[in-house]
C-alpha positions in Angstrom: 13.2 -22.1 10.9 11.1 -20.9 8.1 7.5 -20.5 8.6 5.2 -22.8 6.6 2.5 -21.1 4.3 -0.5 -22.3 6.6 1.4 -20.7 9.6 1.8 -17.5 7.7 -1.8 -17.4 6.7 -2.9 -18.2 10.3 -0.6 -15.5 11.7 -2.0 -13.1 9.1 -5.5 -13.8 10.1 -4.7 -13.7 13.8 -3.3 -10.3 13.4 -6.3 -9.1 11.6 -8.6 -10.3 14.2 -6.7 -8.9 17.0 -7.2 -5.6 15.2 -11.0 -6.2 15.1 -11.1 -6.5 11.3 -14.5 -7.6 9.9 -14.5 -11.4 9.5 -15.3 -11.0 5.7 -12.0 -8.9 5.5 -10.1 -11.6 7.3 -11.4 -14.2 5.1 -10.6 -12.3 2.0 -7.0 -11.7 3.1 -6.8 -15.4 3.8 -8.0 -16.2 0.3 -5.5 -13.7 -1.5 -2.6 -14.8 0.7 -3.3 -18.4 -0.2 -3.6 -17.8 -4.0 -0.5 -15.8 -3.9 1.4 -18.5 -1.7 0.2 -21.2 -4.1 1.5 -19.3 -7.1 4.8 -19.1 -5.3 5.0 -22.9 -4.6 4.1 -23.8 -8.0 7.2 -21.9 -9.1 9.5 -22.8 -6.3 9.8 -19.3 -5.1 10.5 -19.0 -1.3 8.1 -16.2 0.1 11.1 -14.9 2.2 13.0 -14.1 -1.1 10.1 -12.5 -3.0 10.8 -9.1 -4.8 8.5 -6.5 -5.8 9.1 -7.4 -9.5 7.9 -11.1 -8.6 4.7 -9.4 -7.0 4.2 -7.4 -10.2 4.6 -10.6 -12.1 1.9 -12.4 -10.0 -0.5 -9.7 -10.7 0.0 -9.8 -14.3 -0.8 -13.6 -14.0 -3.8 -12.9 -11.8 -5.2 -10.3 -14.3 -4.8 -13.1 -17.2 -6.6 -15.5 -14.8 -9.4 -13.2 -14.2 -9.7 -12.5 -17.9 -10.0 -16.3 -18.7 -12.4 -16.8 -15.9 -14.9 -13.8 -16.5 -14.1 -13.0 -20.1 -13.2 -9.5 -19.3 -10.4 -7.7 -17.7 -10.9 -6.5 -13.9 -11.6 -3.1 -12.9 -8.6 -0.6 -12.3 -9.2 -0.9 -8.6 -9.4 -4.5 -8.5 -5.9 -5.2 -7.4 -6.1 -3.0 -4.1 -7.4 -5.7 -1.8 -5.1 -8.5 -3.0 -2.2 -5.9 -3.0 -2.9 -5.0 0.6 -3.2 -8.6 1.9 0.0 -9.5 0.0 1.8 -6.6 1.5 1.0 -7.6 5.0 1.7 -11.3 4.3 5.1 -10.3 3.0 5.9 -8.0 5.9 5.0 -11.0 8.2 7.4 -13.2 6.2 10.2 -10.9 5.5 10.0 -8.5 8.5 9.8 -5.3 6.2 8.0 -4.7 2.9 9.0 -3.5 0.4 12.8 -4.4 0.8 14.9 -1.2 1.6 17.2 -2.3 -1.3 14.2 -1.8 -3.7 14.1 2.0 -3.0 15.9 4.2 -5.4 18.0 6.9 -4.0 16.0 9.7 -5.5 13.0 8.2 -3.5 14.6 7.9 -0.1 13.1 11.4 1.1 9.7 10.3 0.0 10.3 6.8 1.6 11.3 8.2 4.8 8.5 10.7 5.1 5.9 7.8 4.6 7.6 5.7 6.9 7.7 8.2 9.6 4.1 9.3 8.8 2.9 5.7 9.1 4.7 5.5 12.5 3.0 8.8 13.5 -0.5 7.5 12.6 0.0 4.3 14.5 1.8 5.6 17.6 0.5 9.1 18.0 -3.0 8.9 16.5 -3.7 5.1 17.2 -5.2 4.4 13.8 -6.0 1.0 12.3 -3.8 -0.6 9.9 -6.5 -0.3 7.2 -6.7 3.4 7.7 -2.9 3.8 7.8 -2.7 1.9 4.6 -5.2 4.1 2.9 -3.6 7.3 4.1 -0.2 6.0 3.1 -1.2 5.3 -0.3 -2.6 8.9 -0.7 0.6 10.2 0.8 2.9 8.4 -1.6 0.8 9.5 -4.5 0.8 13.1 -3.4 4.7 13.0 -2.8 5.5 11.2 -6.1 3.3 13.9 -7.9 4.9 16.7 -6.1 8.5 15.9 -6.4 8.1 14.7 -10.1 6.3 17.9 -11.0 8.4 20.3 -9.1 11.9 18.7 -9.2 12.5 19.9 -5.7 14.7 18.2 -3.2 12.4 18.9 -0.2 9.1 20.3 0.6 10.2 23.9 1.6 9.0 25.4 -1.6 5.3 23.8 -1.4 2.6 26.2 -1.7 -1.1 26.2 -1.6 -1.3 26.4 -5.4 0.6 23.1 -5.6 -2.0 21.4 -3.3 -4.9 23.0 -5.5 -3.1 21.6 -8.6 -2.9 18.1 -7.1 -6.6 18.0 -6.0 -7.6 19.3 -9.5 -5.7 16.4 -10.9 -7.2 13.9 -8.4 -10.6 15.1 -9.1 -10.5 13.7 -12.8 -12.4 10.4 -12.8 -13.3 10.4 -8.9 -16.8 10.5 -7.6 -17.5 13.3 -5.0 -17.1 10.8 -2.1 -13.7 9.5 -3.3 -12.4 12.9 -3.9 -13.6 13.9 -0.1 -11.7 10.9 1.1 -8.6 12.0 -0.8 -8.8 15.5 0.5 -9.2 14.3 4.1 -6.2 11.9 3.7 -4.1 14.8 2.2 -5.0 17.1 5.2 -3.8 14.3 7.5 -0.3 14.2 5.7 -0.1 18.1 5.6 -0.9 18.3 9.3 1.8 15.7 10.0 4.4 17.5 7.8 3.7 20.6 9.6 3.8 19.3 13.0 7.1 17.4 12.3 8.7 20.5 10.8 9.2 19.1 7.3 
């Protein structure tokens, strides 16, 4: 039996409360999930069949709505919280997100590393979903950058200079505290890669 939208939102809220999320975060996730589900309902799209392309389409729509309401475009970081909420909602509705079929063959190694890294953070380190999401975003960003730049098929040729170049690139436009967080999350990924023999 398909879950109703209200049931999905309640399940999302319950999951967050069980993980001791701040009530404000829970309220915001409920709001973002409701807006996304309303958007799907208006277009007759079942949540169980949503694709990443449709999520992108939703965010283009949400940006236009923001501009109409406030007379200016949202900040470049505006989408992060709604994107996290929608990702969690879609994992509840579909079982996995993003769908495996949406992963290009060239990105399979990166996906496998990020998937295993997420499991390691959850199972071995006992980190919260919010921390795992933040560190996973940095891991994907680094791996995408490294494989794109190097053209390598694995991580065996990675050197300290690659990490230095990445951090130089990340430093552009980031405040000191954000760069410090990025460096800490990258250290976590590198620690995992070393321990797992990758």
